[in-house]
N, CA, C and O atoms as a Maestro MAE file, in Angstrom:
{
 s_m_m2io_version
 :::
 2.0.0
}

f_m_ct {
 s_m_title
 :::
 protein
 m_atom[308] {
  # First column is atom index #
  i_m_mmod_type
  r_m_x_coord
  r_m_y_coord
  r_m_z_coord
  i_m_residue_number
  s_m_chain_name
  s_m_pdb_residue_name
  s_m_pdb_atom_name
  i_m_atomic_number
  :::
  1 25 134.560 33.433 33.385 1 A "MET " " N  " 7
  2 3 135.511 32.519 32.789 1 A "MET " " CA " 6
  3 2 136.857 32.579 33.504 1 A "MET " " C  " 6
  4 15 137.623 31.616 33.459 1 A "MET " " O  " 8
  5 25 137.150 33.686 34.155 2 A "ILE " " N  " 7
  6 3 138.420 33.815 34.877 2 A "ILE " " CA " 6
  7 2 138.502 32.795 36.010 2 A "ILE " " C  " 6
  8 15 139.593 32.343 36.359 2 A "ILE " " O  " 8
  9 25 137.360 32.430 36.583 3 A "GLY " " N  " 7
  10 3 137.343 31.444 37.650 3 A "GLY " " CA " 6
  11 2 137.920 30.108 37.230 3 A "GLY " " C  " 6
  12 15 138.442 29.372 38.068 3 A "GLY " " O  " 8
  13 25 137.840 29.777 35.952 4 A "TYR " " N  " 7
  14 3 138.394 28.516 35.467 4 A "TYR " " CA " 6
  15 2 139.921 28.500 35.519 4 A "TYR " " C  " 6
  16 15 140.525 27.429 35.457 4 A "TYR " " O  " 8
  17 25 140.546 29.660 35.631 5 A "LEU " " N  " 7
  18 3 142.000 29.687 35.810 5 A "LEU " " CA " 6
  19 2 142.387 29.163 37.189 5 A "LEU " " C  " 6
  20 15 143.487 28.645 37.377 5 A "LEU " " O  " 8
  21 25 141.469 29.301 38.161 6 A "ILE " " N  " 7
  22 3 141.725 28.807 39.513 6 A "ILE " " CA " 6
  23 2 141.462 27.310 39.575 6 A "ILE " " C  " 6
  24 15 142.340 26.530 39.944 6 A "ILE " " O  " 8
  25 25 140.248 26.914 39.211 7 A "SER " " N  " 7
  26 3 139.883 25.493 39.174 7 A "SER " " CA " 6
  27 2 138.553 25.347 38.447 7 A "SER " " C  " 6
  28 15 137.838 26.328 38.241 7 A "SER " " O  " 8
  29 25 138.229 24.123 38.063 8 A "THR " " N  " 7
  30 3 136.950 23.906 37.395 8 A "THR " " CA " 6
  31 2 135.789 24.154 38.348 8 A "THR " " C  " 6
  32 15 134.724 24.608 37.928 8 A "THR " " O  " 8
  33 25 135.987 23.860 39.614 9 A "ARG " " N  " 7
  34 3 134.933 24.082 40.612 9 A "ARG " " CA " 6
  35 2 134.639 25.571 40.765 9 A "ARG " " C  " 6
  36 15 133.481 25.984 40.718 9 A "ARG " " O  " 8
  37 25 135.680 26.374 40.947 10 A "THR " " N  " 7
  38 3 135.514 27.824 41.082 10 A "THR " " CA " 6
  39 2 134.943 28.413 39.804 10 A "THR " " C  " 6
  40 15 134.064 29.273 39.855 10 A "THR " " O  " 8
  41 25 135.429 27.966 38.674 11 A "GLY " " N  " 7
  42 3 134.938 28.454 37.395 11 A "GLY " " CA " 6
  43 2 133.461 28.154 37.192 11 A "GLY " " C  " 6
  44 15 132.712 29.003 36.707 11 A "GLY " " O  " 8
  45 25 133.040 26.951 37.562 12 A "ALA " " N  " 7
  46 3 131.638 26.572 37.418 12 A "ALA " " CA " 6
  47 2 130.750 27.426 38.309 12 A "ALA " " C  " 6
  48 15 129.691 27.876 37.872 12 A "ALA " " O  " 8
  49 25 131.161 27.657 39.545 13 A "TYR " " N  " 7
  50 3 130.358 28.482 40.449 13 A "TYR " " CA " 6
  51 2 130.245 29.914 39.936 13 A "TYR " " C  " 6
  52 15 129.156 30.487 39.953 13 A "TYR " " O  " 8
  53 25 131.346 30.496 39.483 14 A "CYS " " N  " 7
  54 3 131.313 31.870 38.954 14 A "CYS " " CA " 6
  55 2 130.459 31.944 37.692 14 A "CYS " " C  " 6
  56 15 129.630 32.842 37.545 14 A "CYS " " O  " 8
  57 25 130.665 31.009 36.797 15 A "TYR " " N  " 7
  58 3 129.897 30.988 35.551 15 A "TYR " " CA " 6
  59 2 128.404 30.872 35.847 15 A "TYR " " C  " 6
  60 15 127.595 31.616 35.292 15 A "TYR " " O  " 8
  61 25 128.045 29.940 36.721 16 A "ASN " " N  " 7
  62 3 126.634 29.716 37.033 16 A "ASN " " CA " 6
  63 2 126.002 30.914 37.727 16 A "ASN " " C  " 6
  64 15 124.825 31.203 37.510 16 A "ASN " " O  " 8
  65 25 126.760 31.608 38.550 17 A "LEU " " N  " 7
  66 3 126.228 32.788 39.225 17 A "LEU " " CA " 6
  67 2 125.830 33.856 38.224 17 A "LEU " " C  " 6
  68 15 124.751 34.439 38.334 17 A "LEU " " O  " 8
  69 25 126.680 34.117 37.257 18 A "PHE " " N  " 7
  70 3 126.424 35.185 36.300 18 A "PHE " " CA " 6
  71 2 125.564 34.757 35.108 18 A "PHE " " C  " 6
  72 15 125.151 35.600 34.312 18 A "PHE " " O  " 8
  73 25 125.292 33.456 34.979 19 A "HIS " " N  " 7
  74 3 124.473 32.971 33.874 19 A "HIS " " CA " 6
  75 2 123.150 32.362 34.330 19 A "HIS " " C  " 6
  76 15 122.469 31.693 33.553 19 A "HIS " " O  " 8
  77 25 122.794 32.593 35.574 20 A "HIS " " N  " 7
  78 3 121.517 32.098 36.084 20 A "HIS " " CA " 6
  79 2 120.455 33.172 35.865 20 A "HIS " " C  " 6
  80 15 120.628 34.319 36.278 20 A "HIS " " O  " 8
  81 25 119.368 32.799 35.219 21 A "ARG " " N  " 7
  82 3 118.348 33.795 34.870 21 A "ARG " " CA " 6
  83 2 117.654 34.382 36.086 21 A "ARG " " C  " 6
  84 15 117.175 35.514 36.023 21 A "ARG " " O  " 8
  85 25 117.583 33.644 37.201 22 A "ALA " " N  " 7
  86 3 116.971 34.183 38.420 22 A "ALA " " CA " 6
  87 2 117.787 35.357 38.954 22 A "ALA " " C  " 6
  88 15 117.220 36.332 39.448 22 A "ALA " " O  " 8
  89 25 119.105 35.269 38.858 23 A "VAL " " N  " 7
  90 3 119.959 36.382 39.287 23 A "VAL " " CA " 6
  91 2 119.687 37.603 38.420 23 A "VAL " " C  " 6
  92 15 119.613 38.723 38.925 23 A "VAL " " O  " 8
  93 25 119.538 37.391 37.133 24 A "ALA " " N  " 7
  94 3 119.245 38.500 36.220 24 A "ALA " " CA " 6
  95 2 117.903 39.142 36.563 24 A "ALA " " C  " 6
  96 15 117.772 40.366 36.528 24 A "ALA " " O  " 8
  97 25 116.913 38.324 36.891 25 A "LEU " " N  " 7
  98 3 115.603 38.870 37.248 25 A "LEU " " CA " 6
  99 2 115.644 39.646 38.563 25 A "LEU " " C  " 6
  100 15 114.941 40.646 38.711 25 A "LEU " " O  " 8
  101 25 116.453 39.200 39.511 26 A "VAL " " N  " 7
  102 3 116.610 39.925 40.775 26 A "VAL " " CA " 6
  103 2 117.254 41.285 40.516 26 A "VAL " " C  " 6
  104 15 116.801 42.295 41.055 26 A "VAL " " O  " 8
  105 25 118.295 41.320 39.703 27 A "VAL " " N  " 7
  106 3 118.948 42.595 39.361 27 A "VAL " " CA " 6
  107 2 117.963 43.518 38.650 27 A "VAL " " C  " 6
  108 15 117.892 44.709 38.954 27 A "VAL " " O  " 8
  109 25 117.217 42.977 37.720 28 A "LEU " " N  " 7
  110 3 116.213 43.757 37.002 28 A "LEU " " CA " 6
  111 2 115.149 44.306 37.953 28 A "LEU " " C  " 6
  112 15 114.783 45.478 37.865 28 A "LEU " " O  " 8
  113 25 114.653 43.465 38.860 29 A "ALA " " N  " 7
  114 3 113.639 43.900 39.828 29 A "ALA " " CA " 6
  115 2 114.180 44.976 40.758 29 A "ALA " " C  " 6
  116 15 113.484 45.946 41.058 29 A "ALA " " O  " 8
  117 25 115.421 44.811 41.215 30 A "LEU " " N  " 7
  118 3 116.028 45.846 42.061 30 A "LEU " " CA " 6
  119 2 116.125 47.172 41.324 30 A "LEU " " C  " 6
  120 15 115.888 48.233 41.901 30 A "LEU " " O  " 8
  121 25 116.471 47.107 40.063 31 A "GLY " " N  " 7
  122 3 116.543 48.312 39.252 31 A "GLY " " CA " 6
  123 2 115.197 48.986 39.105 31 A "GLY " " C  " 6
  124 15 115.098 50.211 39.176 31 A "GLY " " O  " 8
  125 25 114.166 48.194 38.901 32 A "LEU " " N  " 7
  126 3 112.819 48.755 38.771 32 A "LEU " " CA " 6
  127 2 112.332 49.349 40.087 32 A "LEU " " C  " 6
  128 15 111.712 50.412 40.103 32 A "LEU " " O  " 8
  129 25 112.615 48.659 41.193 33 A "LEU " " N  " 7
  130 3 112.161 49.137 42.500 33 A "LEU " " CA " 6
  131 2 112.880 50.401 42.956 33 A "LEU " " C  " 6
  132 15 112.305 51.233 43.657 33 A "LEU " " O  " 8
  133 25 114.134 50.536 42.556 34 A "THR " " N  " 7
  134 3 114.928 51.697 42.990 34 A "THR " " CA " 6
  135 2 115.023 52.771 41.911 34 A "THR " " C  " 6
  136 15 115.724 53.768 42.081 34 A "THR " " O  " 8
  137 25 114.317 52.567 40.803 35 A "TYR " " N  " 7
  138 3 114.354 53.520 39.678 35 A "TYR " " CA " 6
  139 2 115.785 53.752 39.184 35 A "TYR " " C  " 6
  140 15 116.163 54.871 38.838 35 A "TYR " " O  " 8
  141 25 116.569 52.673 39.161 36 A "ASN " " N  " 7
  142 3 117.958 52.743 38.730 36 A "ASN " " CA " 6
  143 2 118.050 52.160 37.316 36 A "ASN " " C  " 6
  144 15 117.967 50.947 37.127 36 A "ASN " " O  " 8
  145 25 118.219 53.033 36.340 37 A "ASN " " N  " 7
  146 3 118.254 52.600 34.939 37 A "ASN " " CA " 6
  147 2 119.436 51.696 34.623 37 A "ASN " " C  " 6
  148 15 119.332 50.834 33.751 37 A "ASN " " O  " 8
  149 25 120.550 51.874 35.309 38 A "VAL " " N  " 7
  150 3 121.720 51.032 35.064 38 A "VAL " " CA " 6
  151 2 121.420 49.593 35.476 38 A "VAL " " C  " 6
  152 15 121.731 48.657 34.738 38 A "VAL " " O  " 8
  153 25 120.817 49.413 36.652 39 A "LEU " " N  " 7
  154 3 120.477 48.057 37.094 39 A "LEU " " CA " 6
  155 2 119.426 47.420 36.194 39 A "LEU " " C  " 6
  156 15 119.484 46.219 35.933 39 A "LEU " " O  " 8
  157 25 118.479 48.201 35.722 40 A "VAL " " N  " 7
  158 3 117.473 47.679 34.791 40 A "VAL " " CA " 6
  159 2 118.163 47.182 33.521 40 A "VAL " " C  " 6
  160 15 117.868 46.088 33.038 40 A "VAL " " O  " 8
  161 25 119.071 47.978 32.989 41 A "ALA " " N  " 7
  162 3 119.780 47.595 31.763 41 A "ALA " " CA " 6
  163 2 120.652 46.363 31.995 41 A "ALA " " C  " 6
  164 15 120.665 45.449 31.171 41 A "ALA " " O  " 8
  165 25 121.378 46.335 33.107 42 A "VAL " " N  " 7
  166 3 122.240 45.184 33.404 42 A "VAL " " CA " 6
  167 2 121.404 43.927 33.587 42 A "VAL " " C  " 6
  168 15 121.760 42.869 33.068 42 A "VAL " " O  " 8
  169 25 120.301 44.025 34.316 43 A "GLY " " N  " 7
  170 3 119.425 42.865 34.515 43 A "GLY " " CA " 6
  171 2 118.853 42.358 33.207 43 A "GLY " " C  " 6
  172 15 118.808 41.152 32.968 43 A "GLY " " O  " 8
  173 25 118.412 43.288 32.351 44 A "ALA " " N  " 7
  174 3 117.865 42.885 31.053 44 A "ALA " " CA " 6
  175 2 118.931 42.238 30.181 44 A "ALA " " C  " 6
  176 15 118.663 41.239 29.513 44 A "ALA " " O  " 8
  177 25 120.130 42.793 30.182 45 A "LEU " " N  " 7
  178 3 121.225 42.215 29.388 45 A "LEU " " CA " 6
  179 2 121.643 40.848 29.917 45 A "LEU " " C  " 6
  180 15 121.897 39.932 29.135 45 A "LEU " " O  " 8
  181 25 121.715 40.706 31.238 46 A "LEU " " N  " 7
  182 3 122.054 39.398 31.814 46 A "LEU " " CA " 6
  183 2 121.007 38.350 31.441 46 A "LEU " " C  " 6
  184 15 121.345 37.218 31.094 46 A "LEU " " O  " 8
  185 25 119.733 38.738 31.515 47 A "PHE " " N  " 7
  186 3 118.666 37.794 31.175 47 A "PHE " " CA " 6
  187 2 118.731 37.404 29.700 47 A "PHE " " C  " 6
  188 15 118.606 36.228 29.359 47 A "PHE " " O  " 8
  189 25 118.924 38.387 28.833 48 A "ALA " " N  " 7
  190 3 119.009 38.102 27.396 48 A "ALA " " CA " 6
  191 2 120.221 37.235 27.080 48 A "ALA " " C  " 6
  192 15 120.128 36.293 26.293 48 A "ALA " " O  " 8
  193 25 121.357 37.553 27.693 49 A "HIS " " N  " 7
  194 3 122.584 36.790 27.455 49 A "HIS " " CA " 6
  195 2 122.416 35.341 27.918 49 A "HIS " " C  " 6
  196 15 122.779 34.410 27.200 49 A "HIS " " O  " 8
  197 25 121.868 35.156 29.114 50 A "SER " " N  " 7
  198 3 121.667 33.806 29.640 50 A "SER " " CA " 6
  199 2 120.693 33.014 28.767 50 A "SER " " C  " 6
  200 15 120.908 31.832 28.501 50 A "SER " " O  " 8
  201 25 119.639 33.666 28.332 51 A "SER " " N  " 7
  202 3 118.654 32.997 27.480 51 A "SER " " CA " 6
  203 2 119.263 32.611 26.132 51 A "SER " " C  " 6
  204 15 118.997 31.524 25.618 51 A "SER " " O  " 8
  205 25 120.074 33.494 25.562 52 A "PHE " " N  " 7
  206 3 120.734 33.192 24.294 52 A "PHE " " CA " 6
  207 2 121.706 32.030 24.457 52 A "PHE " " C  " 6
  208 15 121.812 31.177 23.575 52 A "PHE " " O  " 8
  209 25 122.418 31.995 25.587 53 A "ASP " " N  " 7
  210 3 123.319 30.869 25.852 53 A "ASP " " CA " 6
  211 2 122.554 29.554 25.868 53 A "ASP " " C  " 6
  212 15 123.018 28.568 25.295 53 A "ASP " " O  " 8
  213 25 121.379 29.519 26.520 54 A "ARG " " N  " 7
  214 3 120.578 28.295 26.565 54 A "ARG " " CA " 6
  215 2 120.121 27.910 25.159 54 A "ARG " " C  " 6
  216 15 120.131 26.736 24.788 54 A "ARG " " O  " 8
  217 25 119.725 28.914 24.391 55 A "MET " " N  " 7
  218 3 119.266 28.655 23.033 55 A "MET " " CA " 6
  219 2 120.388 28.041 22.186 55 A "MET " " C  " 6
  220 15 120.128 27.203 21.323 55 A "MET " " O  " 8
  221 25 121.618 28.456 22.434 56 A "MET " " N  " 7
  222 3 122.759 27.938 21.682 56 A "MET " " CA " 6
  223 2 123.293 26.620 22.253 56 A "MET " " C  " 6
  224 15 124.227 26.041 21.700 56 A "MET " " O  " 8
  225 25 122.704 26.145 23.358 57 A "GLY " " N  " 7
  226 3 123.111 24.863 23.920 57 A "GLY " " CA " 6
  227 2 124.107 24.940 25.047 57 A "GLY " " C  " 6
  228 15 124.631 23.913 25.479 57 A "GLY " " O  " 8
  229 25 124.382 26.140 25.537 58 A "TYR " " N  " 7
  230 3 125.303 26.298 26.666 58 A "TYR " " CA " 6
  231 2 124.486 26.377 27.943 58 A "TYR " " C  " 6
  232 15 123.806 27.374 28.186 58 A "TYR " " O  " 8
  233 25 124.546 25.346 28.752 59 A "GLY " " N  " 7
  234 3 123.791 25.332 29.996 59 A "GLY " " CA " 6
  235 2 124.651 25.719 31.167 59 A "GLY " " C  " 6
  236 15 125.809 26.106 31.008 59 A "GLY " " O  " 8
  237 25 124.074 25.610 32.355 60 A "LEU " " N  " 7
  238 3 124.829 25.848 33.575 60 A "LEU " " CA " 6
  239 2 125.837 24.724 33.747 60 A "LEU " " C  " 6
  240 15 125.552 23.571 33.421 60 A "LEU " " O  " 8
  241 25 127.005 25.056 34.257 61 A "LYS " " N  " 7
  242 3 128.123 24.111 34.289 61 A "LYS " " CA " 6
  243 2 128.125 23.243 35.538 61 A "LYS " " C  " 6
  244 15 127.761 23.692 36.624 61 A "LYS " " O  " 8
  245 25 128.540 21.994 35.366 62 A "TYR " " N  " 7
  246 3 128.851 21.127 36.489 62 A "TYR " " CA " 6
  247 2 130.314 21.338 36.857 62 A "TYR " " C  " 6
  248 15 131.091 21.858 36.056 62 A "TYR " " O  " 8
  249 25 130.685 20.938 38.059 63 A "THR " " N  " 7
  250 3 132.032 21.227 38.550 63 A "THR " " CA " 6
  251 2 133.100 20.271 38.028 63 A "THR " " C  " 6
  252 15 134.287 20.509 38.249 63 A "THR " " O  " 8
  253 25 132.714 19.204 37.346 64 A "ASP " " N  " 7
  254 3 133.726 18.242 36.912 64 A "ASP " " CA " 6
  255 2 134.420 18.620 35.607 64 A "ASP " " C  " 6
  256 15 135.596 18.307 35.421 64 A "ASP " " O  " 8
  257 25 133.697 19.299 34.691 65 A "ASP " " N  " 7
  258 3 134.272 19.617 33.394 65 A "ASP " " CA " 6
  259 2 133.521 20.792 32.787 65 A "ASP " " C  " 6
  260 15 132.307 20.909 32.958 65 A "ASP " " O  " 8
  261 25 134.239 21.668 32.075 66 A "PHE " " N  " 7
  262 3 133.622 22.843 31.462 66 A "PHE " " CA " 6
  263 2 132.531 22.457 30.471 66 A "PHE " " C  " 6
  264 15 131.522 23.153 30.357 66 A "PHE " " O  " 8
  265 25 132.726 21.356 29.754 67 A "LYS " " N  " 7
  266 3 131.774 20.959 28.717 67 A "LYS " " CA " 6
  267 2 130.598 20.141 29.250 67 A "LYS " " C  " 6
  268 15 129.726 19.750 28.475 67 A "LYS " " O  " 8
  269 25 130.557 19.877 30.545 68 A "HIS " " N  " 7
  270 3 129.454 19.128 31.153 68 A "HIS " " CA " 6
  271 2 128.454 20.127 31.718 68 A "HIS " " C  " 6
  272 15 128.730 20.797 32.714 68 A "HIS " " O  " 8
  273 25 127.267 20.226 31.066 69 A "THR " " N  " 7
  274 3 126.269 21.211 31.465 69 A "THR " " CA " 6
  275 2 124.962 20.530 31.828 69 A "THR " " C  " 6
  276 15 124.792 19.329 31.617 69 A "THR " " O  " 8
  277 25 124.036 21.318 32.379 70 A "ASN " " N  " 7
  278 3 122.735 20.764 32.712 70 A "ASN " " CA " 6
  279 2 121.931 20.398 31.470 70 A "ASN " " C  " 6
  280 15 120.909 19.720 31.580 70 A "ASN " " O  " 8
  281 25 122.369 20.832 30.295 71 A "LEU " " N  " 7
  282 3 121.727 20.463 29.040 71 A "LEU " " CA " 6
  283 2 122.396 19.276 28.367 71 A "LEU " " C  " 6
  284 15 121.983 18.854 27.286 71 A "LEU " " O  " 8
  285 25 123.423 18.740 29.000 72 A "GLY " " N  " 7
  286 3 124.176 17.626 28.430 72 A "GLY " " CA " 6
  287 2 125.616 18.034 28.143 72 A "GLY " " C  " 6
  288 15 126.073 19.092 28.577 72 A "GLY " " O  " 8
  289 25 126.314 17.191 27.414 73 A "TRP " " N  " 7
  290 3 127.698 17.474 27.065 73 A "TRP " " CA " 6
  291 2 127.749 18.353 25.815 73 A "TRP " " C  " 6
  292 15 127.035 18.103 24.844 73 A "TRP " " O  " 8
  293 25 128.598 19.383 25.845 74 A "MET " " N  " 7
  294 3 128.749 20.290 24.707 74 A "MET " " CA " 6
  295 2 129.723 19.694 23.701 74 A "MET " " C  " 6
  296 15 130.596 18.904 24.062 74 A "MET " " O  " 8
  297 25 129.570 20.075 22.442 75 A "GLY " " N  " 7
  298 3 130.521 19.702 21.411 75 A "GLY " " CA " 6
  299 2 130.203 18.380 20.743 75 A "GLY " " C  " 6
  300 15 129.189 17.738 21.015 75 A "GLY " " O  " 8
  301 25 131.100 18.005 19.869 76 A "LYS " " N  " 7
  302 3 130.939 16.751 19.125 76 A "LYS " " CA " 6
  303 2 131.297 15.583 20.002 76 A "LYS " " C  " 6
  304 15 132.152 15.678 20.882 76 A "LYS " " O  " 8
  305 25 130.627 14.472 19.747 77 A "LYS " " N  " 7
  306 3 130.914 13.261 20.541 77 A "LYS " " CA " 6
  307 2 131.712 12.292 19.740 77 A "LYS " " C  " 6
  308 15 132.052 11.216 20.231 77 A "LYS " " O  " 8
  :::
 }
 m_bond[307] {
  # First column is bond index #
  i_m_from
  i_m_to
  i_m_order
  :::
  1 1 2 1
  2 2 3 1
  3 3 4 2
  4 3 5 1
  5 5 6 1
  6 6 7 1
  7 7 8 2
  8 7 9 1
  9 9 10 1
  10 10 11 1
  11 11 12 2
  12 11 13 1
  13 13 14 1
  14 14 15 1
  15 15 16 2
  16 15 17 1
  17 17 18 1
  18 18 19 1
  19 19 20 2
  20 19 21 1
  21 21 22 1
  22 22 23 1
  23 23 24 2
  24 23 25 1
  25 25 26 1
  26 26 27 1
  27 27 28 2
  28 27 29 1
  29 29 30 1
  30 30 31 1
  31 31 32 2
  32 31 33 1
  33 33 34 1
  34 34 35 1
  35 35 36 2
  36 35 37 1
  37 37 38 1
  38 38 39 1
  39 39 40 2
  40 39 41 1
  41 41 42 1
  42 42 43 1
  43 43 44 2
  44 43 45 1
  45 45 46 1
  46 46 47 1
  47 47 48 2
  48 47 49 1
  49 49 50 1
  50 50 51 1
  51 51 52 2
  52 51 53 1
  53 53 54 1
  54 54 55 1
  55 55 56 2
  56 55 57 1
  57 57 58 1
  58 58 59 1
  59 59 60 2
  60 59 61 1
  61 61 62 1
  62 62 63 1
  63 63 64 2
  64 63 65 1
  65 65 66 1
  66 66 67 1
  67 67 68 2
  68 67 69 1
  69 69 70 1
  70 70 71 1
  71 71 72 2
  72 71 73 1
  73 73 74 1
  74 74 75 1
  75 75 76 2
  76 75 77 1
  77 77 78 1
  78 78 79 1
  79 79 80 2
  80 79 81 1
  81 81 82 1
  82 82 83 1
  83 83 84 2
  84 83 85 1
  85 85 86 1
  86 86 87 1
  87 87 88 2
  88 87 89 1
  89 89 90 1
  90 90 91 1
  91 91 92 2
  92 91 93 1
  93 93 94 1
  94 94 95 1
  95 95 96 2
  96 95 97 1
  97 97 98 1
  98 98 99 1
  99 99 100 2
  100 99 101 1
  101 101 102 1
  102 102 103 1
  103 103 104 2
  104 103 105 1
  105 105 106 1
  106 106 107 1
  107 107 108 2
  108 107 109 1
  109 109 110 1
  110 110 111 1
  111 111 112 2
  112 111 113 1
  113 113 114 1
  114 114 115 1
  115 115 116 2
  116 115 117 1
  117 117 118 1
  118 118 119 1
  119 119 120 2
  120 119 121 1
  121 121 122 1
  122 122 123 1
  123 123 124 2
  124 123 125 1
  125 125 126 1
  126 126 127 1
  127 127 128 2
  128 127 129 1
  129 129 130 1
  130 130 131 1
  131 131 132 2
  132 131 133 1
  133 133 134 1
  134 134 135 1
  135 135 136 2
  136 135 137 1
  137 137 138 1
  138 138 139 1
  139 139 140 2
  140 139 141 1
  141 141 142 1
  142 142 143 1
  143 143 144 2
  144 143 145 1
  145 145 146 1
  146 146 147 1
  147 147 148 2
  148 147 149 1
  149 149 150 1
  150 150 151 1
  151 151 152 2
  152 151 153 1
  153 153 154 1
  154 154 155 1
  155 155 156 2
  156 155 157 1
  157 157 158 1
  158 158 159 1
  159 159 160 2
  160 159 161 1
  161 161 162 1
  162 162 163 1
  163 163 164 2
  164 163 165 1
  165 165 166 1
  166 166 167 1
  167 167 168 2
  168 167 169 1
  169 169 170 1
  170 170 171 1
  171 171 172 2
  172 171 173 1
  173 173 174 1
  174 174 175 1
  175 175 176 2
  176 175 177 1
  177 177 178 1
  178 178 179 1
  179 179 180 2
  180 179 181 1
  181 181 182 1
  182 182 183 1
  183 183 184 2
  184 183 185 1
  185 185 186 1
  186 186 187 1
  187 187 188 2
  188 187 189 1
  189 189 190 1
  190 190 191 1
  191 191 192 2
  192 191 193 1
  193 193 194 1
  194 194 195 1
  195 195 196 2
  196 195 197 1
  197 197 198 1
  198 198 199 1
  199 199 200 2
  200 199 201 1
  201 201 202 1
  202 202 203 1
  203 203 204 2
  204 203 205 1
  205 205 206 1
  206 206 207 1
  207 207 208 2
  208 207 209 1
  209 209 210 1
  210 210 211 1
  211 211 212 2
  212 211 213 1
  213 213 214 1
  214 214 215 1
  215 215 216 2
  216 215 217 1
  217 217 218 1
  218 218 219 1
  219 219 220 2
  220 219 221 1
  221 221 222 1
  222 222 223 1
  223 223 224 2
  224 223 225 1
  225 225 226 1
  226 226 227 1
  227 227 228 2
  228 227 229 1
  229 229 230 1
  230 230 231 1
  231 231 232 2
  232 231 233 1
  233 233 234 1
  234 234 235 1
  235 235 236 2
  236 235 237 1
  237 237 238 1
  238 238 239 1
  239 239 240 2
  240 239 241 1
  241 241 242 1
  242 242 243 1
  243 243 244 2
  244 243 245 1
  245 245 246 1
  246 246 247 1
  247 247 248 2
  248 247 249 1
  249 249 250 1
  250 250 251 1
  251 251 252 2
  252 251 253 1
  253 253 254 1
  254 254 255 1
  255 255 256 2
  256 255 257 1
  257 257 258 1
  258 258 259 1
  259 259 260 2
  260 259 261 1
  261 261 262 1
  262 262 263 1
  263 263 264 2
  264 263 265 1
  265 265 266 1
  266 266 267 1
  267 267 268 2
  268 267 269 1
  269 269 270 1
  270 270 271 1
  271 271 272 2
  272 271 273 1
  273 273 274 1
  274 274 275 1
  275 275 276 2
  276 275 277 1
  277 277 278 1
  278 278 279 1
  279 279 280 2
  280 279 281 1
  281 281 282 1
  282 282 283 1
  283 283 284 2
  284 283 285 1
  285 285 286 1
  286 286 287 1
  287 287 288 2
  288 287 289 1
  289 289 290 1
  290 290 291 1
  291 291 292 2
  292 291 293 1
  293 293 294 1
  294 294 295 1
  295 295 296 2
  296 295 297 1
  297 297 298 1
  298 298 299 1
  299 299 300 2
  300 299 301 1
  301 301 302 1
  302 302 303 1
  303 303 304 2
  304 303 305 1
  305 305 306 1
  306 306 307 1
  307 307 308 2
  :::
 }
}
């Protein structure tokens, strides 16, 4: 969210990086392959957090507006 202080474009890229489930799975896999419990926990938490966000209607962000997501526009219309 700090990226949005710079610009909507930077904020969207940062948000999408940390809320993409593939990134979470890569972190989780690295943790499993290296027997690193911290990476396993971080990967699992990232995956759960990203999945919960999707369930609540928060999708990956487009660069034009914070409320414009791949799931549609957030909030009341």
